[in-house]
N, C-alpha and C positions, 0 to 999 in steps of 0.2 A: 525267166520275166524278172525285169529289174527296173525298178521306177525311180530309184535314187543312185546316182554316182557316188562313190565314197568321197565323203567331203570332211569326214572325220575319223580321226585315229583312234584306234583301241588302245585305252591306257591300259597298262599292266600293273599288276601288283607288286610290292617290294616284300622283303623277309623281314622287315621292322617287327611285326607281331610274334613271328617266331622267334627272334632274339629275344625278346622279352620274356616270351613264355619260358625259354631254357635257361636263362641267366637269372630269372625272378622266381622259380619255381619251388626252389628249396626254402623252407621257412626257418630253419634253424640259423641262428644268429642275426637274423634280421631285425632291425629296429620297428616299432610300429608304424613310421612314415612309410618304410620301405615295403612292409606288408600292405599299405593301403595303394602304393605305386602298382604294385604287383596286381592287387585286385581290380585296379583300374585299367590294367593292361587285359586282363581277362574279359571287363566289361567293354572295353573297345572292340573286342571280337564279335560282341553282340550287338551293341548299338553305340556307334560313333558319337551320337548326339547325348546321349545320357553320359558317357565317358567326359565328353569334352567339358560337361558342366562342372566337373570336378577339378580339372586341370589346374584352373588359376588358383584356387584353394590350396590346392598340394603343392603348387610351386612356392606360394608364401611359405608354407611349413618348411620346405626344402632349403629355401634361402636361410631362414631363421635357425635351423639345425646345422646349417653349413653342409648340407649333404650335397656335393656337386654332381655326383652320379646320377641321383635321382631327379635333381634338377634337369639335366642333360635330357634324360629319357624323358621327362614330360616335355620339354621344349620340342624335342623331334616327335613326339606324338602330336602336339599341337601342328605341327609342320605337316605331317601325315593325314590330320583331320582335314585340313584346307585342300590337299591333294585329292583326297577322296570325295571332296566337295566339289571339285574343279572350280575352286574359288581362287583365282590367280591373285586377287587383290590381298586376300587373308593371307595367302601363301608369302607374299612378297615381305609382309610384316613379320610373320613368323619366323621365317628362312633367315632374316636380317638379325633378331634376337638370339636365334639358334647359333647361327655362325659367330656372333660377338663372344657368346659365353663359351662355346667351343674352343675358341681361341684363347680365351682367358684362362681356361683350366688345363690347356695344352692336352687336350683329348684327342688322339690321332683320329679315332674311330669317328669320333662326332665333329671334328673338323670335315672327315672325308664325307660324311653323311649331308653336311650343310652344303657343301658343293653339289652332292646329289640334287637338292631340293632346288637349290639355284638353278641348277641345269634344267630341271623340270620347270620351272619358272619362265625362263628365258625361250625354252622349246614351245611352251604355250603361246608366247608372243611372236613365235614364228623365227625366232633368232637361233636356228638350229646349230649352226656353225660355232657360235659362242657357246651353246650348250655343251657342245662336244668338247670344246675346249676346257671348261669347268670340270668335265669328269677326268680329263687328264690331270688337272689339280688334284682331284680326289685320290687318284692312283698314286700321283706323287706325295702325297702326304702319307698315305699308308707305307710305301716303299721308304720312306724316310724314317718313319718311327721302328720299322723292320721289327713290328709284333708278329707274334705266331699263334696267338690264341683263337678261339673260337669265334668271338666276337669280330675278330678282322677279317675272317673268312667271309663271314655274312656280309660285312661292309662292303667288302671287294665284289662278292656276288651281286649285291645291291647296285654296285657301280655299272656291272656289266648289263645287269637288267635295265638300268636307267638308259646305258647306250642303245639296247634294244628298242626300247620305247622313243627314243628321239631319231633313230634311224627309220623308225616305221612313221613318224610324223614327217619326216623328211621324205616320204614316199618310195623308200628302199625297205620293204618288207623281208625281201632275202637277205640282205645284210643283218637286219634285226633279229632274224631267226638265228644265223650264226653267233650273235652275242648270246642269246639265251641259251643255246646249246653248250656255249663255252661256259657259262654260269652253272649249267648242270653239271659239266665236269670239274668244277670248282673244288667239289666238297672231297677230295682225295684224303685230304689231312683228317677229316672225321671219324672217329671210330665206332661211333654209335650207330649201327644198321637202321633202327628206328628213328634216328634223327635225321639220317639222310632222307629216308622215305617221306618224313613228313615235310622237309624243304622242296623235294622234288615233286610233291602233291602240287604245291604252288607253282613251281617252274613249269612243269606239263601243261599246267591250265594256261599260264601266260604264253607257252610256245604254240599251243592250239590255237589260241586267240589271233596270233600272227598268222599261221598257216591259213587260217580261216579266210584270209585274203588273197593267197597265192595258190594254195593247193587244198582243196576241200577234204580230199581223201586223208592226207597227212593230218589235217585239222582232227577228223574223225578218230584217228588212231591215237593220238596225244590226247584228246579230251578223255578217251576212256582209259588211256593211263592214268592220266590224272585222278579220275573216280577211282580206280582200283588202288591207289594210295592212301585215298582219304583215311585219316585216322578215325576209328570208331568213336572216340571220345567228342569228336568235332560234330556239330549240328549239321543238319540238311541245309540249314539257313547260313551257313558259313560263306564269307565273301567269294572264295573260290569256286564253290558250286554256284554262285550268280553268274560268274564268268562261264563257267562250265556250260550251264543251261542256255547262257547267249550263243556259244558255239555251236551248241547242239541244235538249237533253233536254226542256225545258218546252214547247218547241214541237212537238214529236213527242207528247209527253203529252197537248197540246191536241187533237191529231190522232187521239189513239186509236191510234196507230202505237206499241205498247208494246215491242216489240224493238227500234225505232230509239231509242226514249226511254232505255230501259235501257243500250243501248251508250254512249250520250254521257254519262249519269249516272255510269257506271262509269269512263269515261274521265276526267270531272272528278276523281272519287275518286281514280284512279290519279296524276294530275296532283299533287293535294294532298298525296298522301303521300310522293312523291318531292321535292316542295319542302318538306316539313314543316310546311305550313300548316294551320291550322283555320279560316280564313275562311269563312264561309258554310257550315260543316259541318251544322250543324242543318236548314236550309234542303236542301242536297243529300239527307241522311240521309230527310228526309220524303218527299221526290220517290222515292228508290229505294223505300221502302215502301210508296208510293202505286202504284208501277208494279210491283211483285213480286206486291200482293196483285190488282191488275188482271189479271195473269199467271196466277195462282191458286198462286202460289208462297210458301204462308203460312210455310214453315219459314225460308225466306230474309228474309221480310218480319220475321220475329219476331227474328232476328239483327240487324237494322238498327234496329229497336226498342231492342235492348239497347246497341247503339252510340250511339243517339241518347239514351237515358236517362244514360249515362255522361257523354256531352259535356255535357248540361245539367246534370248535378249539379257537374261541374267547374267549368263557368262559374260557378253559383250560389257554388260554394265560393270561388271566387275573388273574386267581389262581396264575399261574408261576411267574408274575411280583409281585405279592403280597408277595409269599414266598420269592422271590429275595430281596425285600425291607426289610422284617423282619430279614432276617438274616444277613442284613448289620447293623443293628441297634447294637450299643455297648450294650452289656448285662445289665451294670448298668442304662443304660437310657430307657431299654424297659420298657413300661406299660404293664398291664395283656394282653391289646389287642394284642400289637405287640410281645408277647411271644409266643402266643397260635394260632393266626389267620391262619398262614399257615402250622399248622402240618399235617393237613390231606389232603394236595394237592394230594398226589399220589394216593388216594382214588378215585378222581373224574376222574382220566385218564380212567376210566372203561366207562365213558360217550362214548367215541369217539370209543370204539371197536366194537360196533354194525354197524358203518360205514365201516369199515376195516374189511376184512376177515382175520384179524389176531390177535389171542388171545395168550397173553403172561402169562405164570402161573408162580408163585414163588414157590419155595421149601425151606426147611431149610437151612440156610447157616451157615458155620462157617468162621471166619476171615480168609481172603485171599483163600477161597476155595468156590467158588459158584457153586452149583449143580442145574442143570436146567433138566426138564423132558427130557426123550429119544428123542423126535422131535426137539431138540433143532436146529437141521441142517435146517430144515425146517423154523422155526422160526428166524432163524439167516439171511436166504436167504430173507426173506419176509422185515427184517429190511434194509438190503443193497439195496433193490428194492425201497424202501423210499428215501434212500440217492440218488439214481440215479435221482430220478425223483425231488429230492429238495423239497420234501412234508414237509409242517410245521407240519405235524403229527409225523414225525420221532422224534423229540424231547421228546414228550409226551409219545411216546409208549416206547422209550428208559427209560425213567424215571419209567414206570412201570415195566420194567425188572430189574432195578437197582434203586430202589428208595432211597437208601443211597447216591447215587454216588454224585449227585449235592450238598446235604448239607456238604458233605465233603469236596469237593473242594472248597465251599465257606467259609468253616471253615478255612481254609489255607489261601485263597485269596479272601476276600469279594468283591474286585474291579475288579473281572474277568468279562469280557465283554460276551455277549451272545455268539458272533461267536468264541471268545476262548474256551467257555464251550463246545460248539459243537465239535470244533477240539478235545478237552480232550476225548468227548464220542467216537470218532473214534480210538483213541489210546486204550481205555477201550475196545472196539471191537477187539483189536488185528491186527488191518489194518494196512498192510506193508505202507512204504512210496511211493512205486510204486502204489498200490492199491489205496490209498487216492488220489493222483494225477490224476488217473484214474477216480474215482467216482466224484471228485470234479472239473475235467478240470483245473488242475494246473500243472505248471512245478514243475518237482521232486525237483528242487532247492529250489522253493517256499515253498514246504513241510517241506523239512529239515530245513529251516530257522523258519517255525513255531514250529517246534519241539525244536528248540533251544530256542526260546521265552519261550515257555510254560514251559520247564524244568528249566529256569531261574526265572520264575515268581512264580512258584511252590516251589521253592528251592530244586528240585530234585538232589541229588549228583551226580557229574559227572560219578562217578566210578559205579553207578547204572544203570543196564537197564532200560530204560523209560517203557517198556512194562510190565516187572516184577513190577514197582512201581504202575502203574496203575491197573495191575491184583489184587494189595493187596487192592486197594481203594474200 
């Protein structure tokens, strides 16, 4: 029984926390700042929100003490925070800061990891091929440094893990599994069996999450393998156990043992809530909805539909905000990151379509002439309904129908506000002054004033009909 097609990818976990535990565990010879950075790393494993609140304070101390290694660890941790929150807007900003300092300090491992987070940012925006290219740069940075320390082993493993994540995003879980298996085989140079055991606890959890999409029996095998490697000192609320619970829920869902499936899914949600993570939240909510429907619990299923809707809208808003910032950066000042991070934003709008019974299709377009499928009237009315409800999904669904509209407006006036942009979309829909006033509960005179301000802000000639102008955008 399947009520949802797979519209989201499972995000895998990185070895960042392990590298910090191993490299910061010994207290001998460490400064007070380094001790605090180490403690922050341990707190990050328990609750990322609490740990995140300390990062900026610790960063200031690291800069004052000129402790570049602590600074880089904290900058990387900030990237991981936004990754675990699925906050691409925050990740864009954090990644650029991390990449800048990693290059400045000429730290090969940090440079490579900055490419990893950049790749994840691009992949979240649908730019999978460019993401893979960034991971090639990460491997090149490691090869150029020719370092053989433990940190480089973990960094290379993270590159392989990220490759797996991105291939899974591309809809190629088999190749994703190959990359994760290669990551597992990357630890030949590690001498401590306990260390290998701990990192493979993470790797097998990741591998199980990928196999859950292609071979449920293999997923069941690898999830048990991960659980068997869980260190005794790790709490049951560890992030890997959250992922393992998600996979176990899928295993039981496949067997139609819905009560067991629900127990594991709710266990995964409980772990995510305690840790403050949102990683794989959409996938988890869809599984819970499917399970509640199978159990005949329609009210509970609906409550999770609302959670799913809110999560997807927050994710899409983050991507929108990311694109808005990118397009406001002068071309000469753009880094590689800010040039490309937001190009795929329109693609991710598909995530929200399963929540709404509205699906917009694009067809070939010529300048000034947009041809839409014959049922345009139905879709147009659905869009109008969203305006009436003041539903935040309106903006994202509009962008799916007119993906080039917002970038073109921003290229004319980068400082246009979100409210002004929304008003422009109403003009693009050819809504009359009276209709806009009716839908937005405004006075006709107020709408006329808004049209005048938009004409002035976008330098629309007085002699040109404003609706004709927007029709051509």
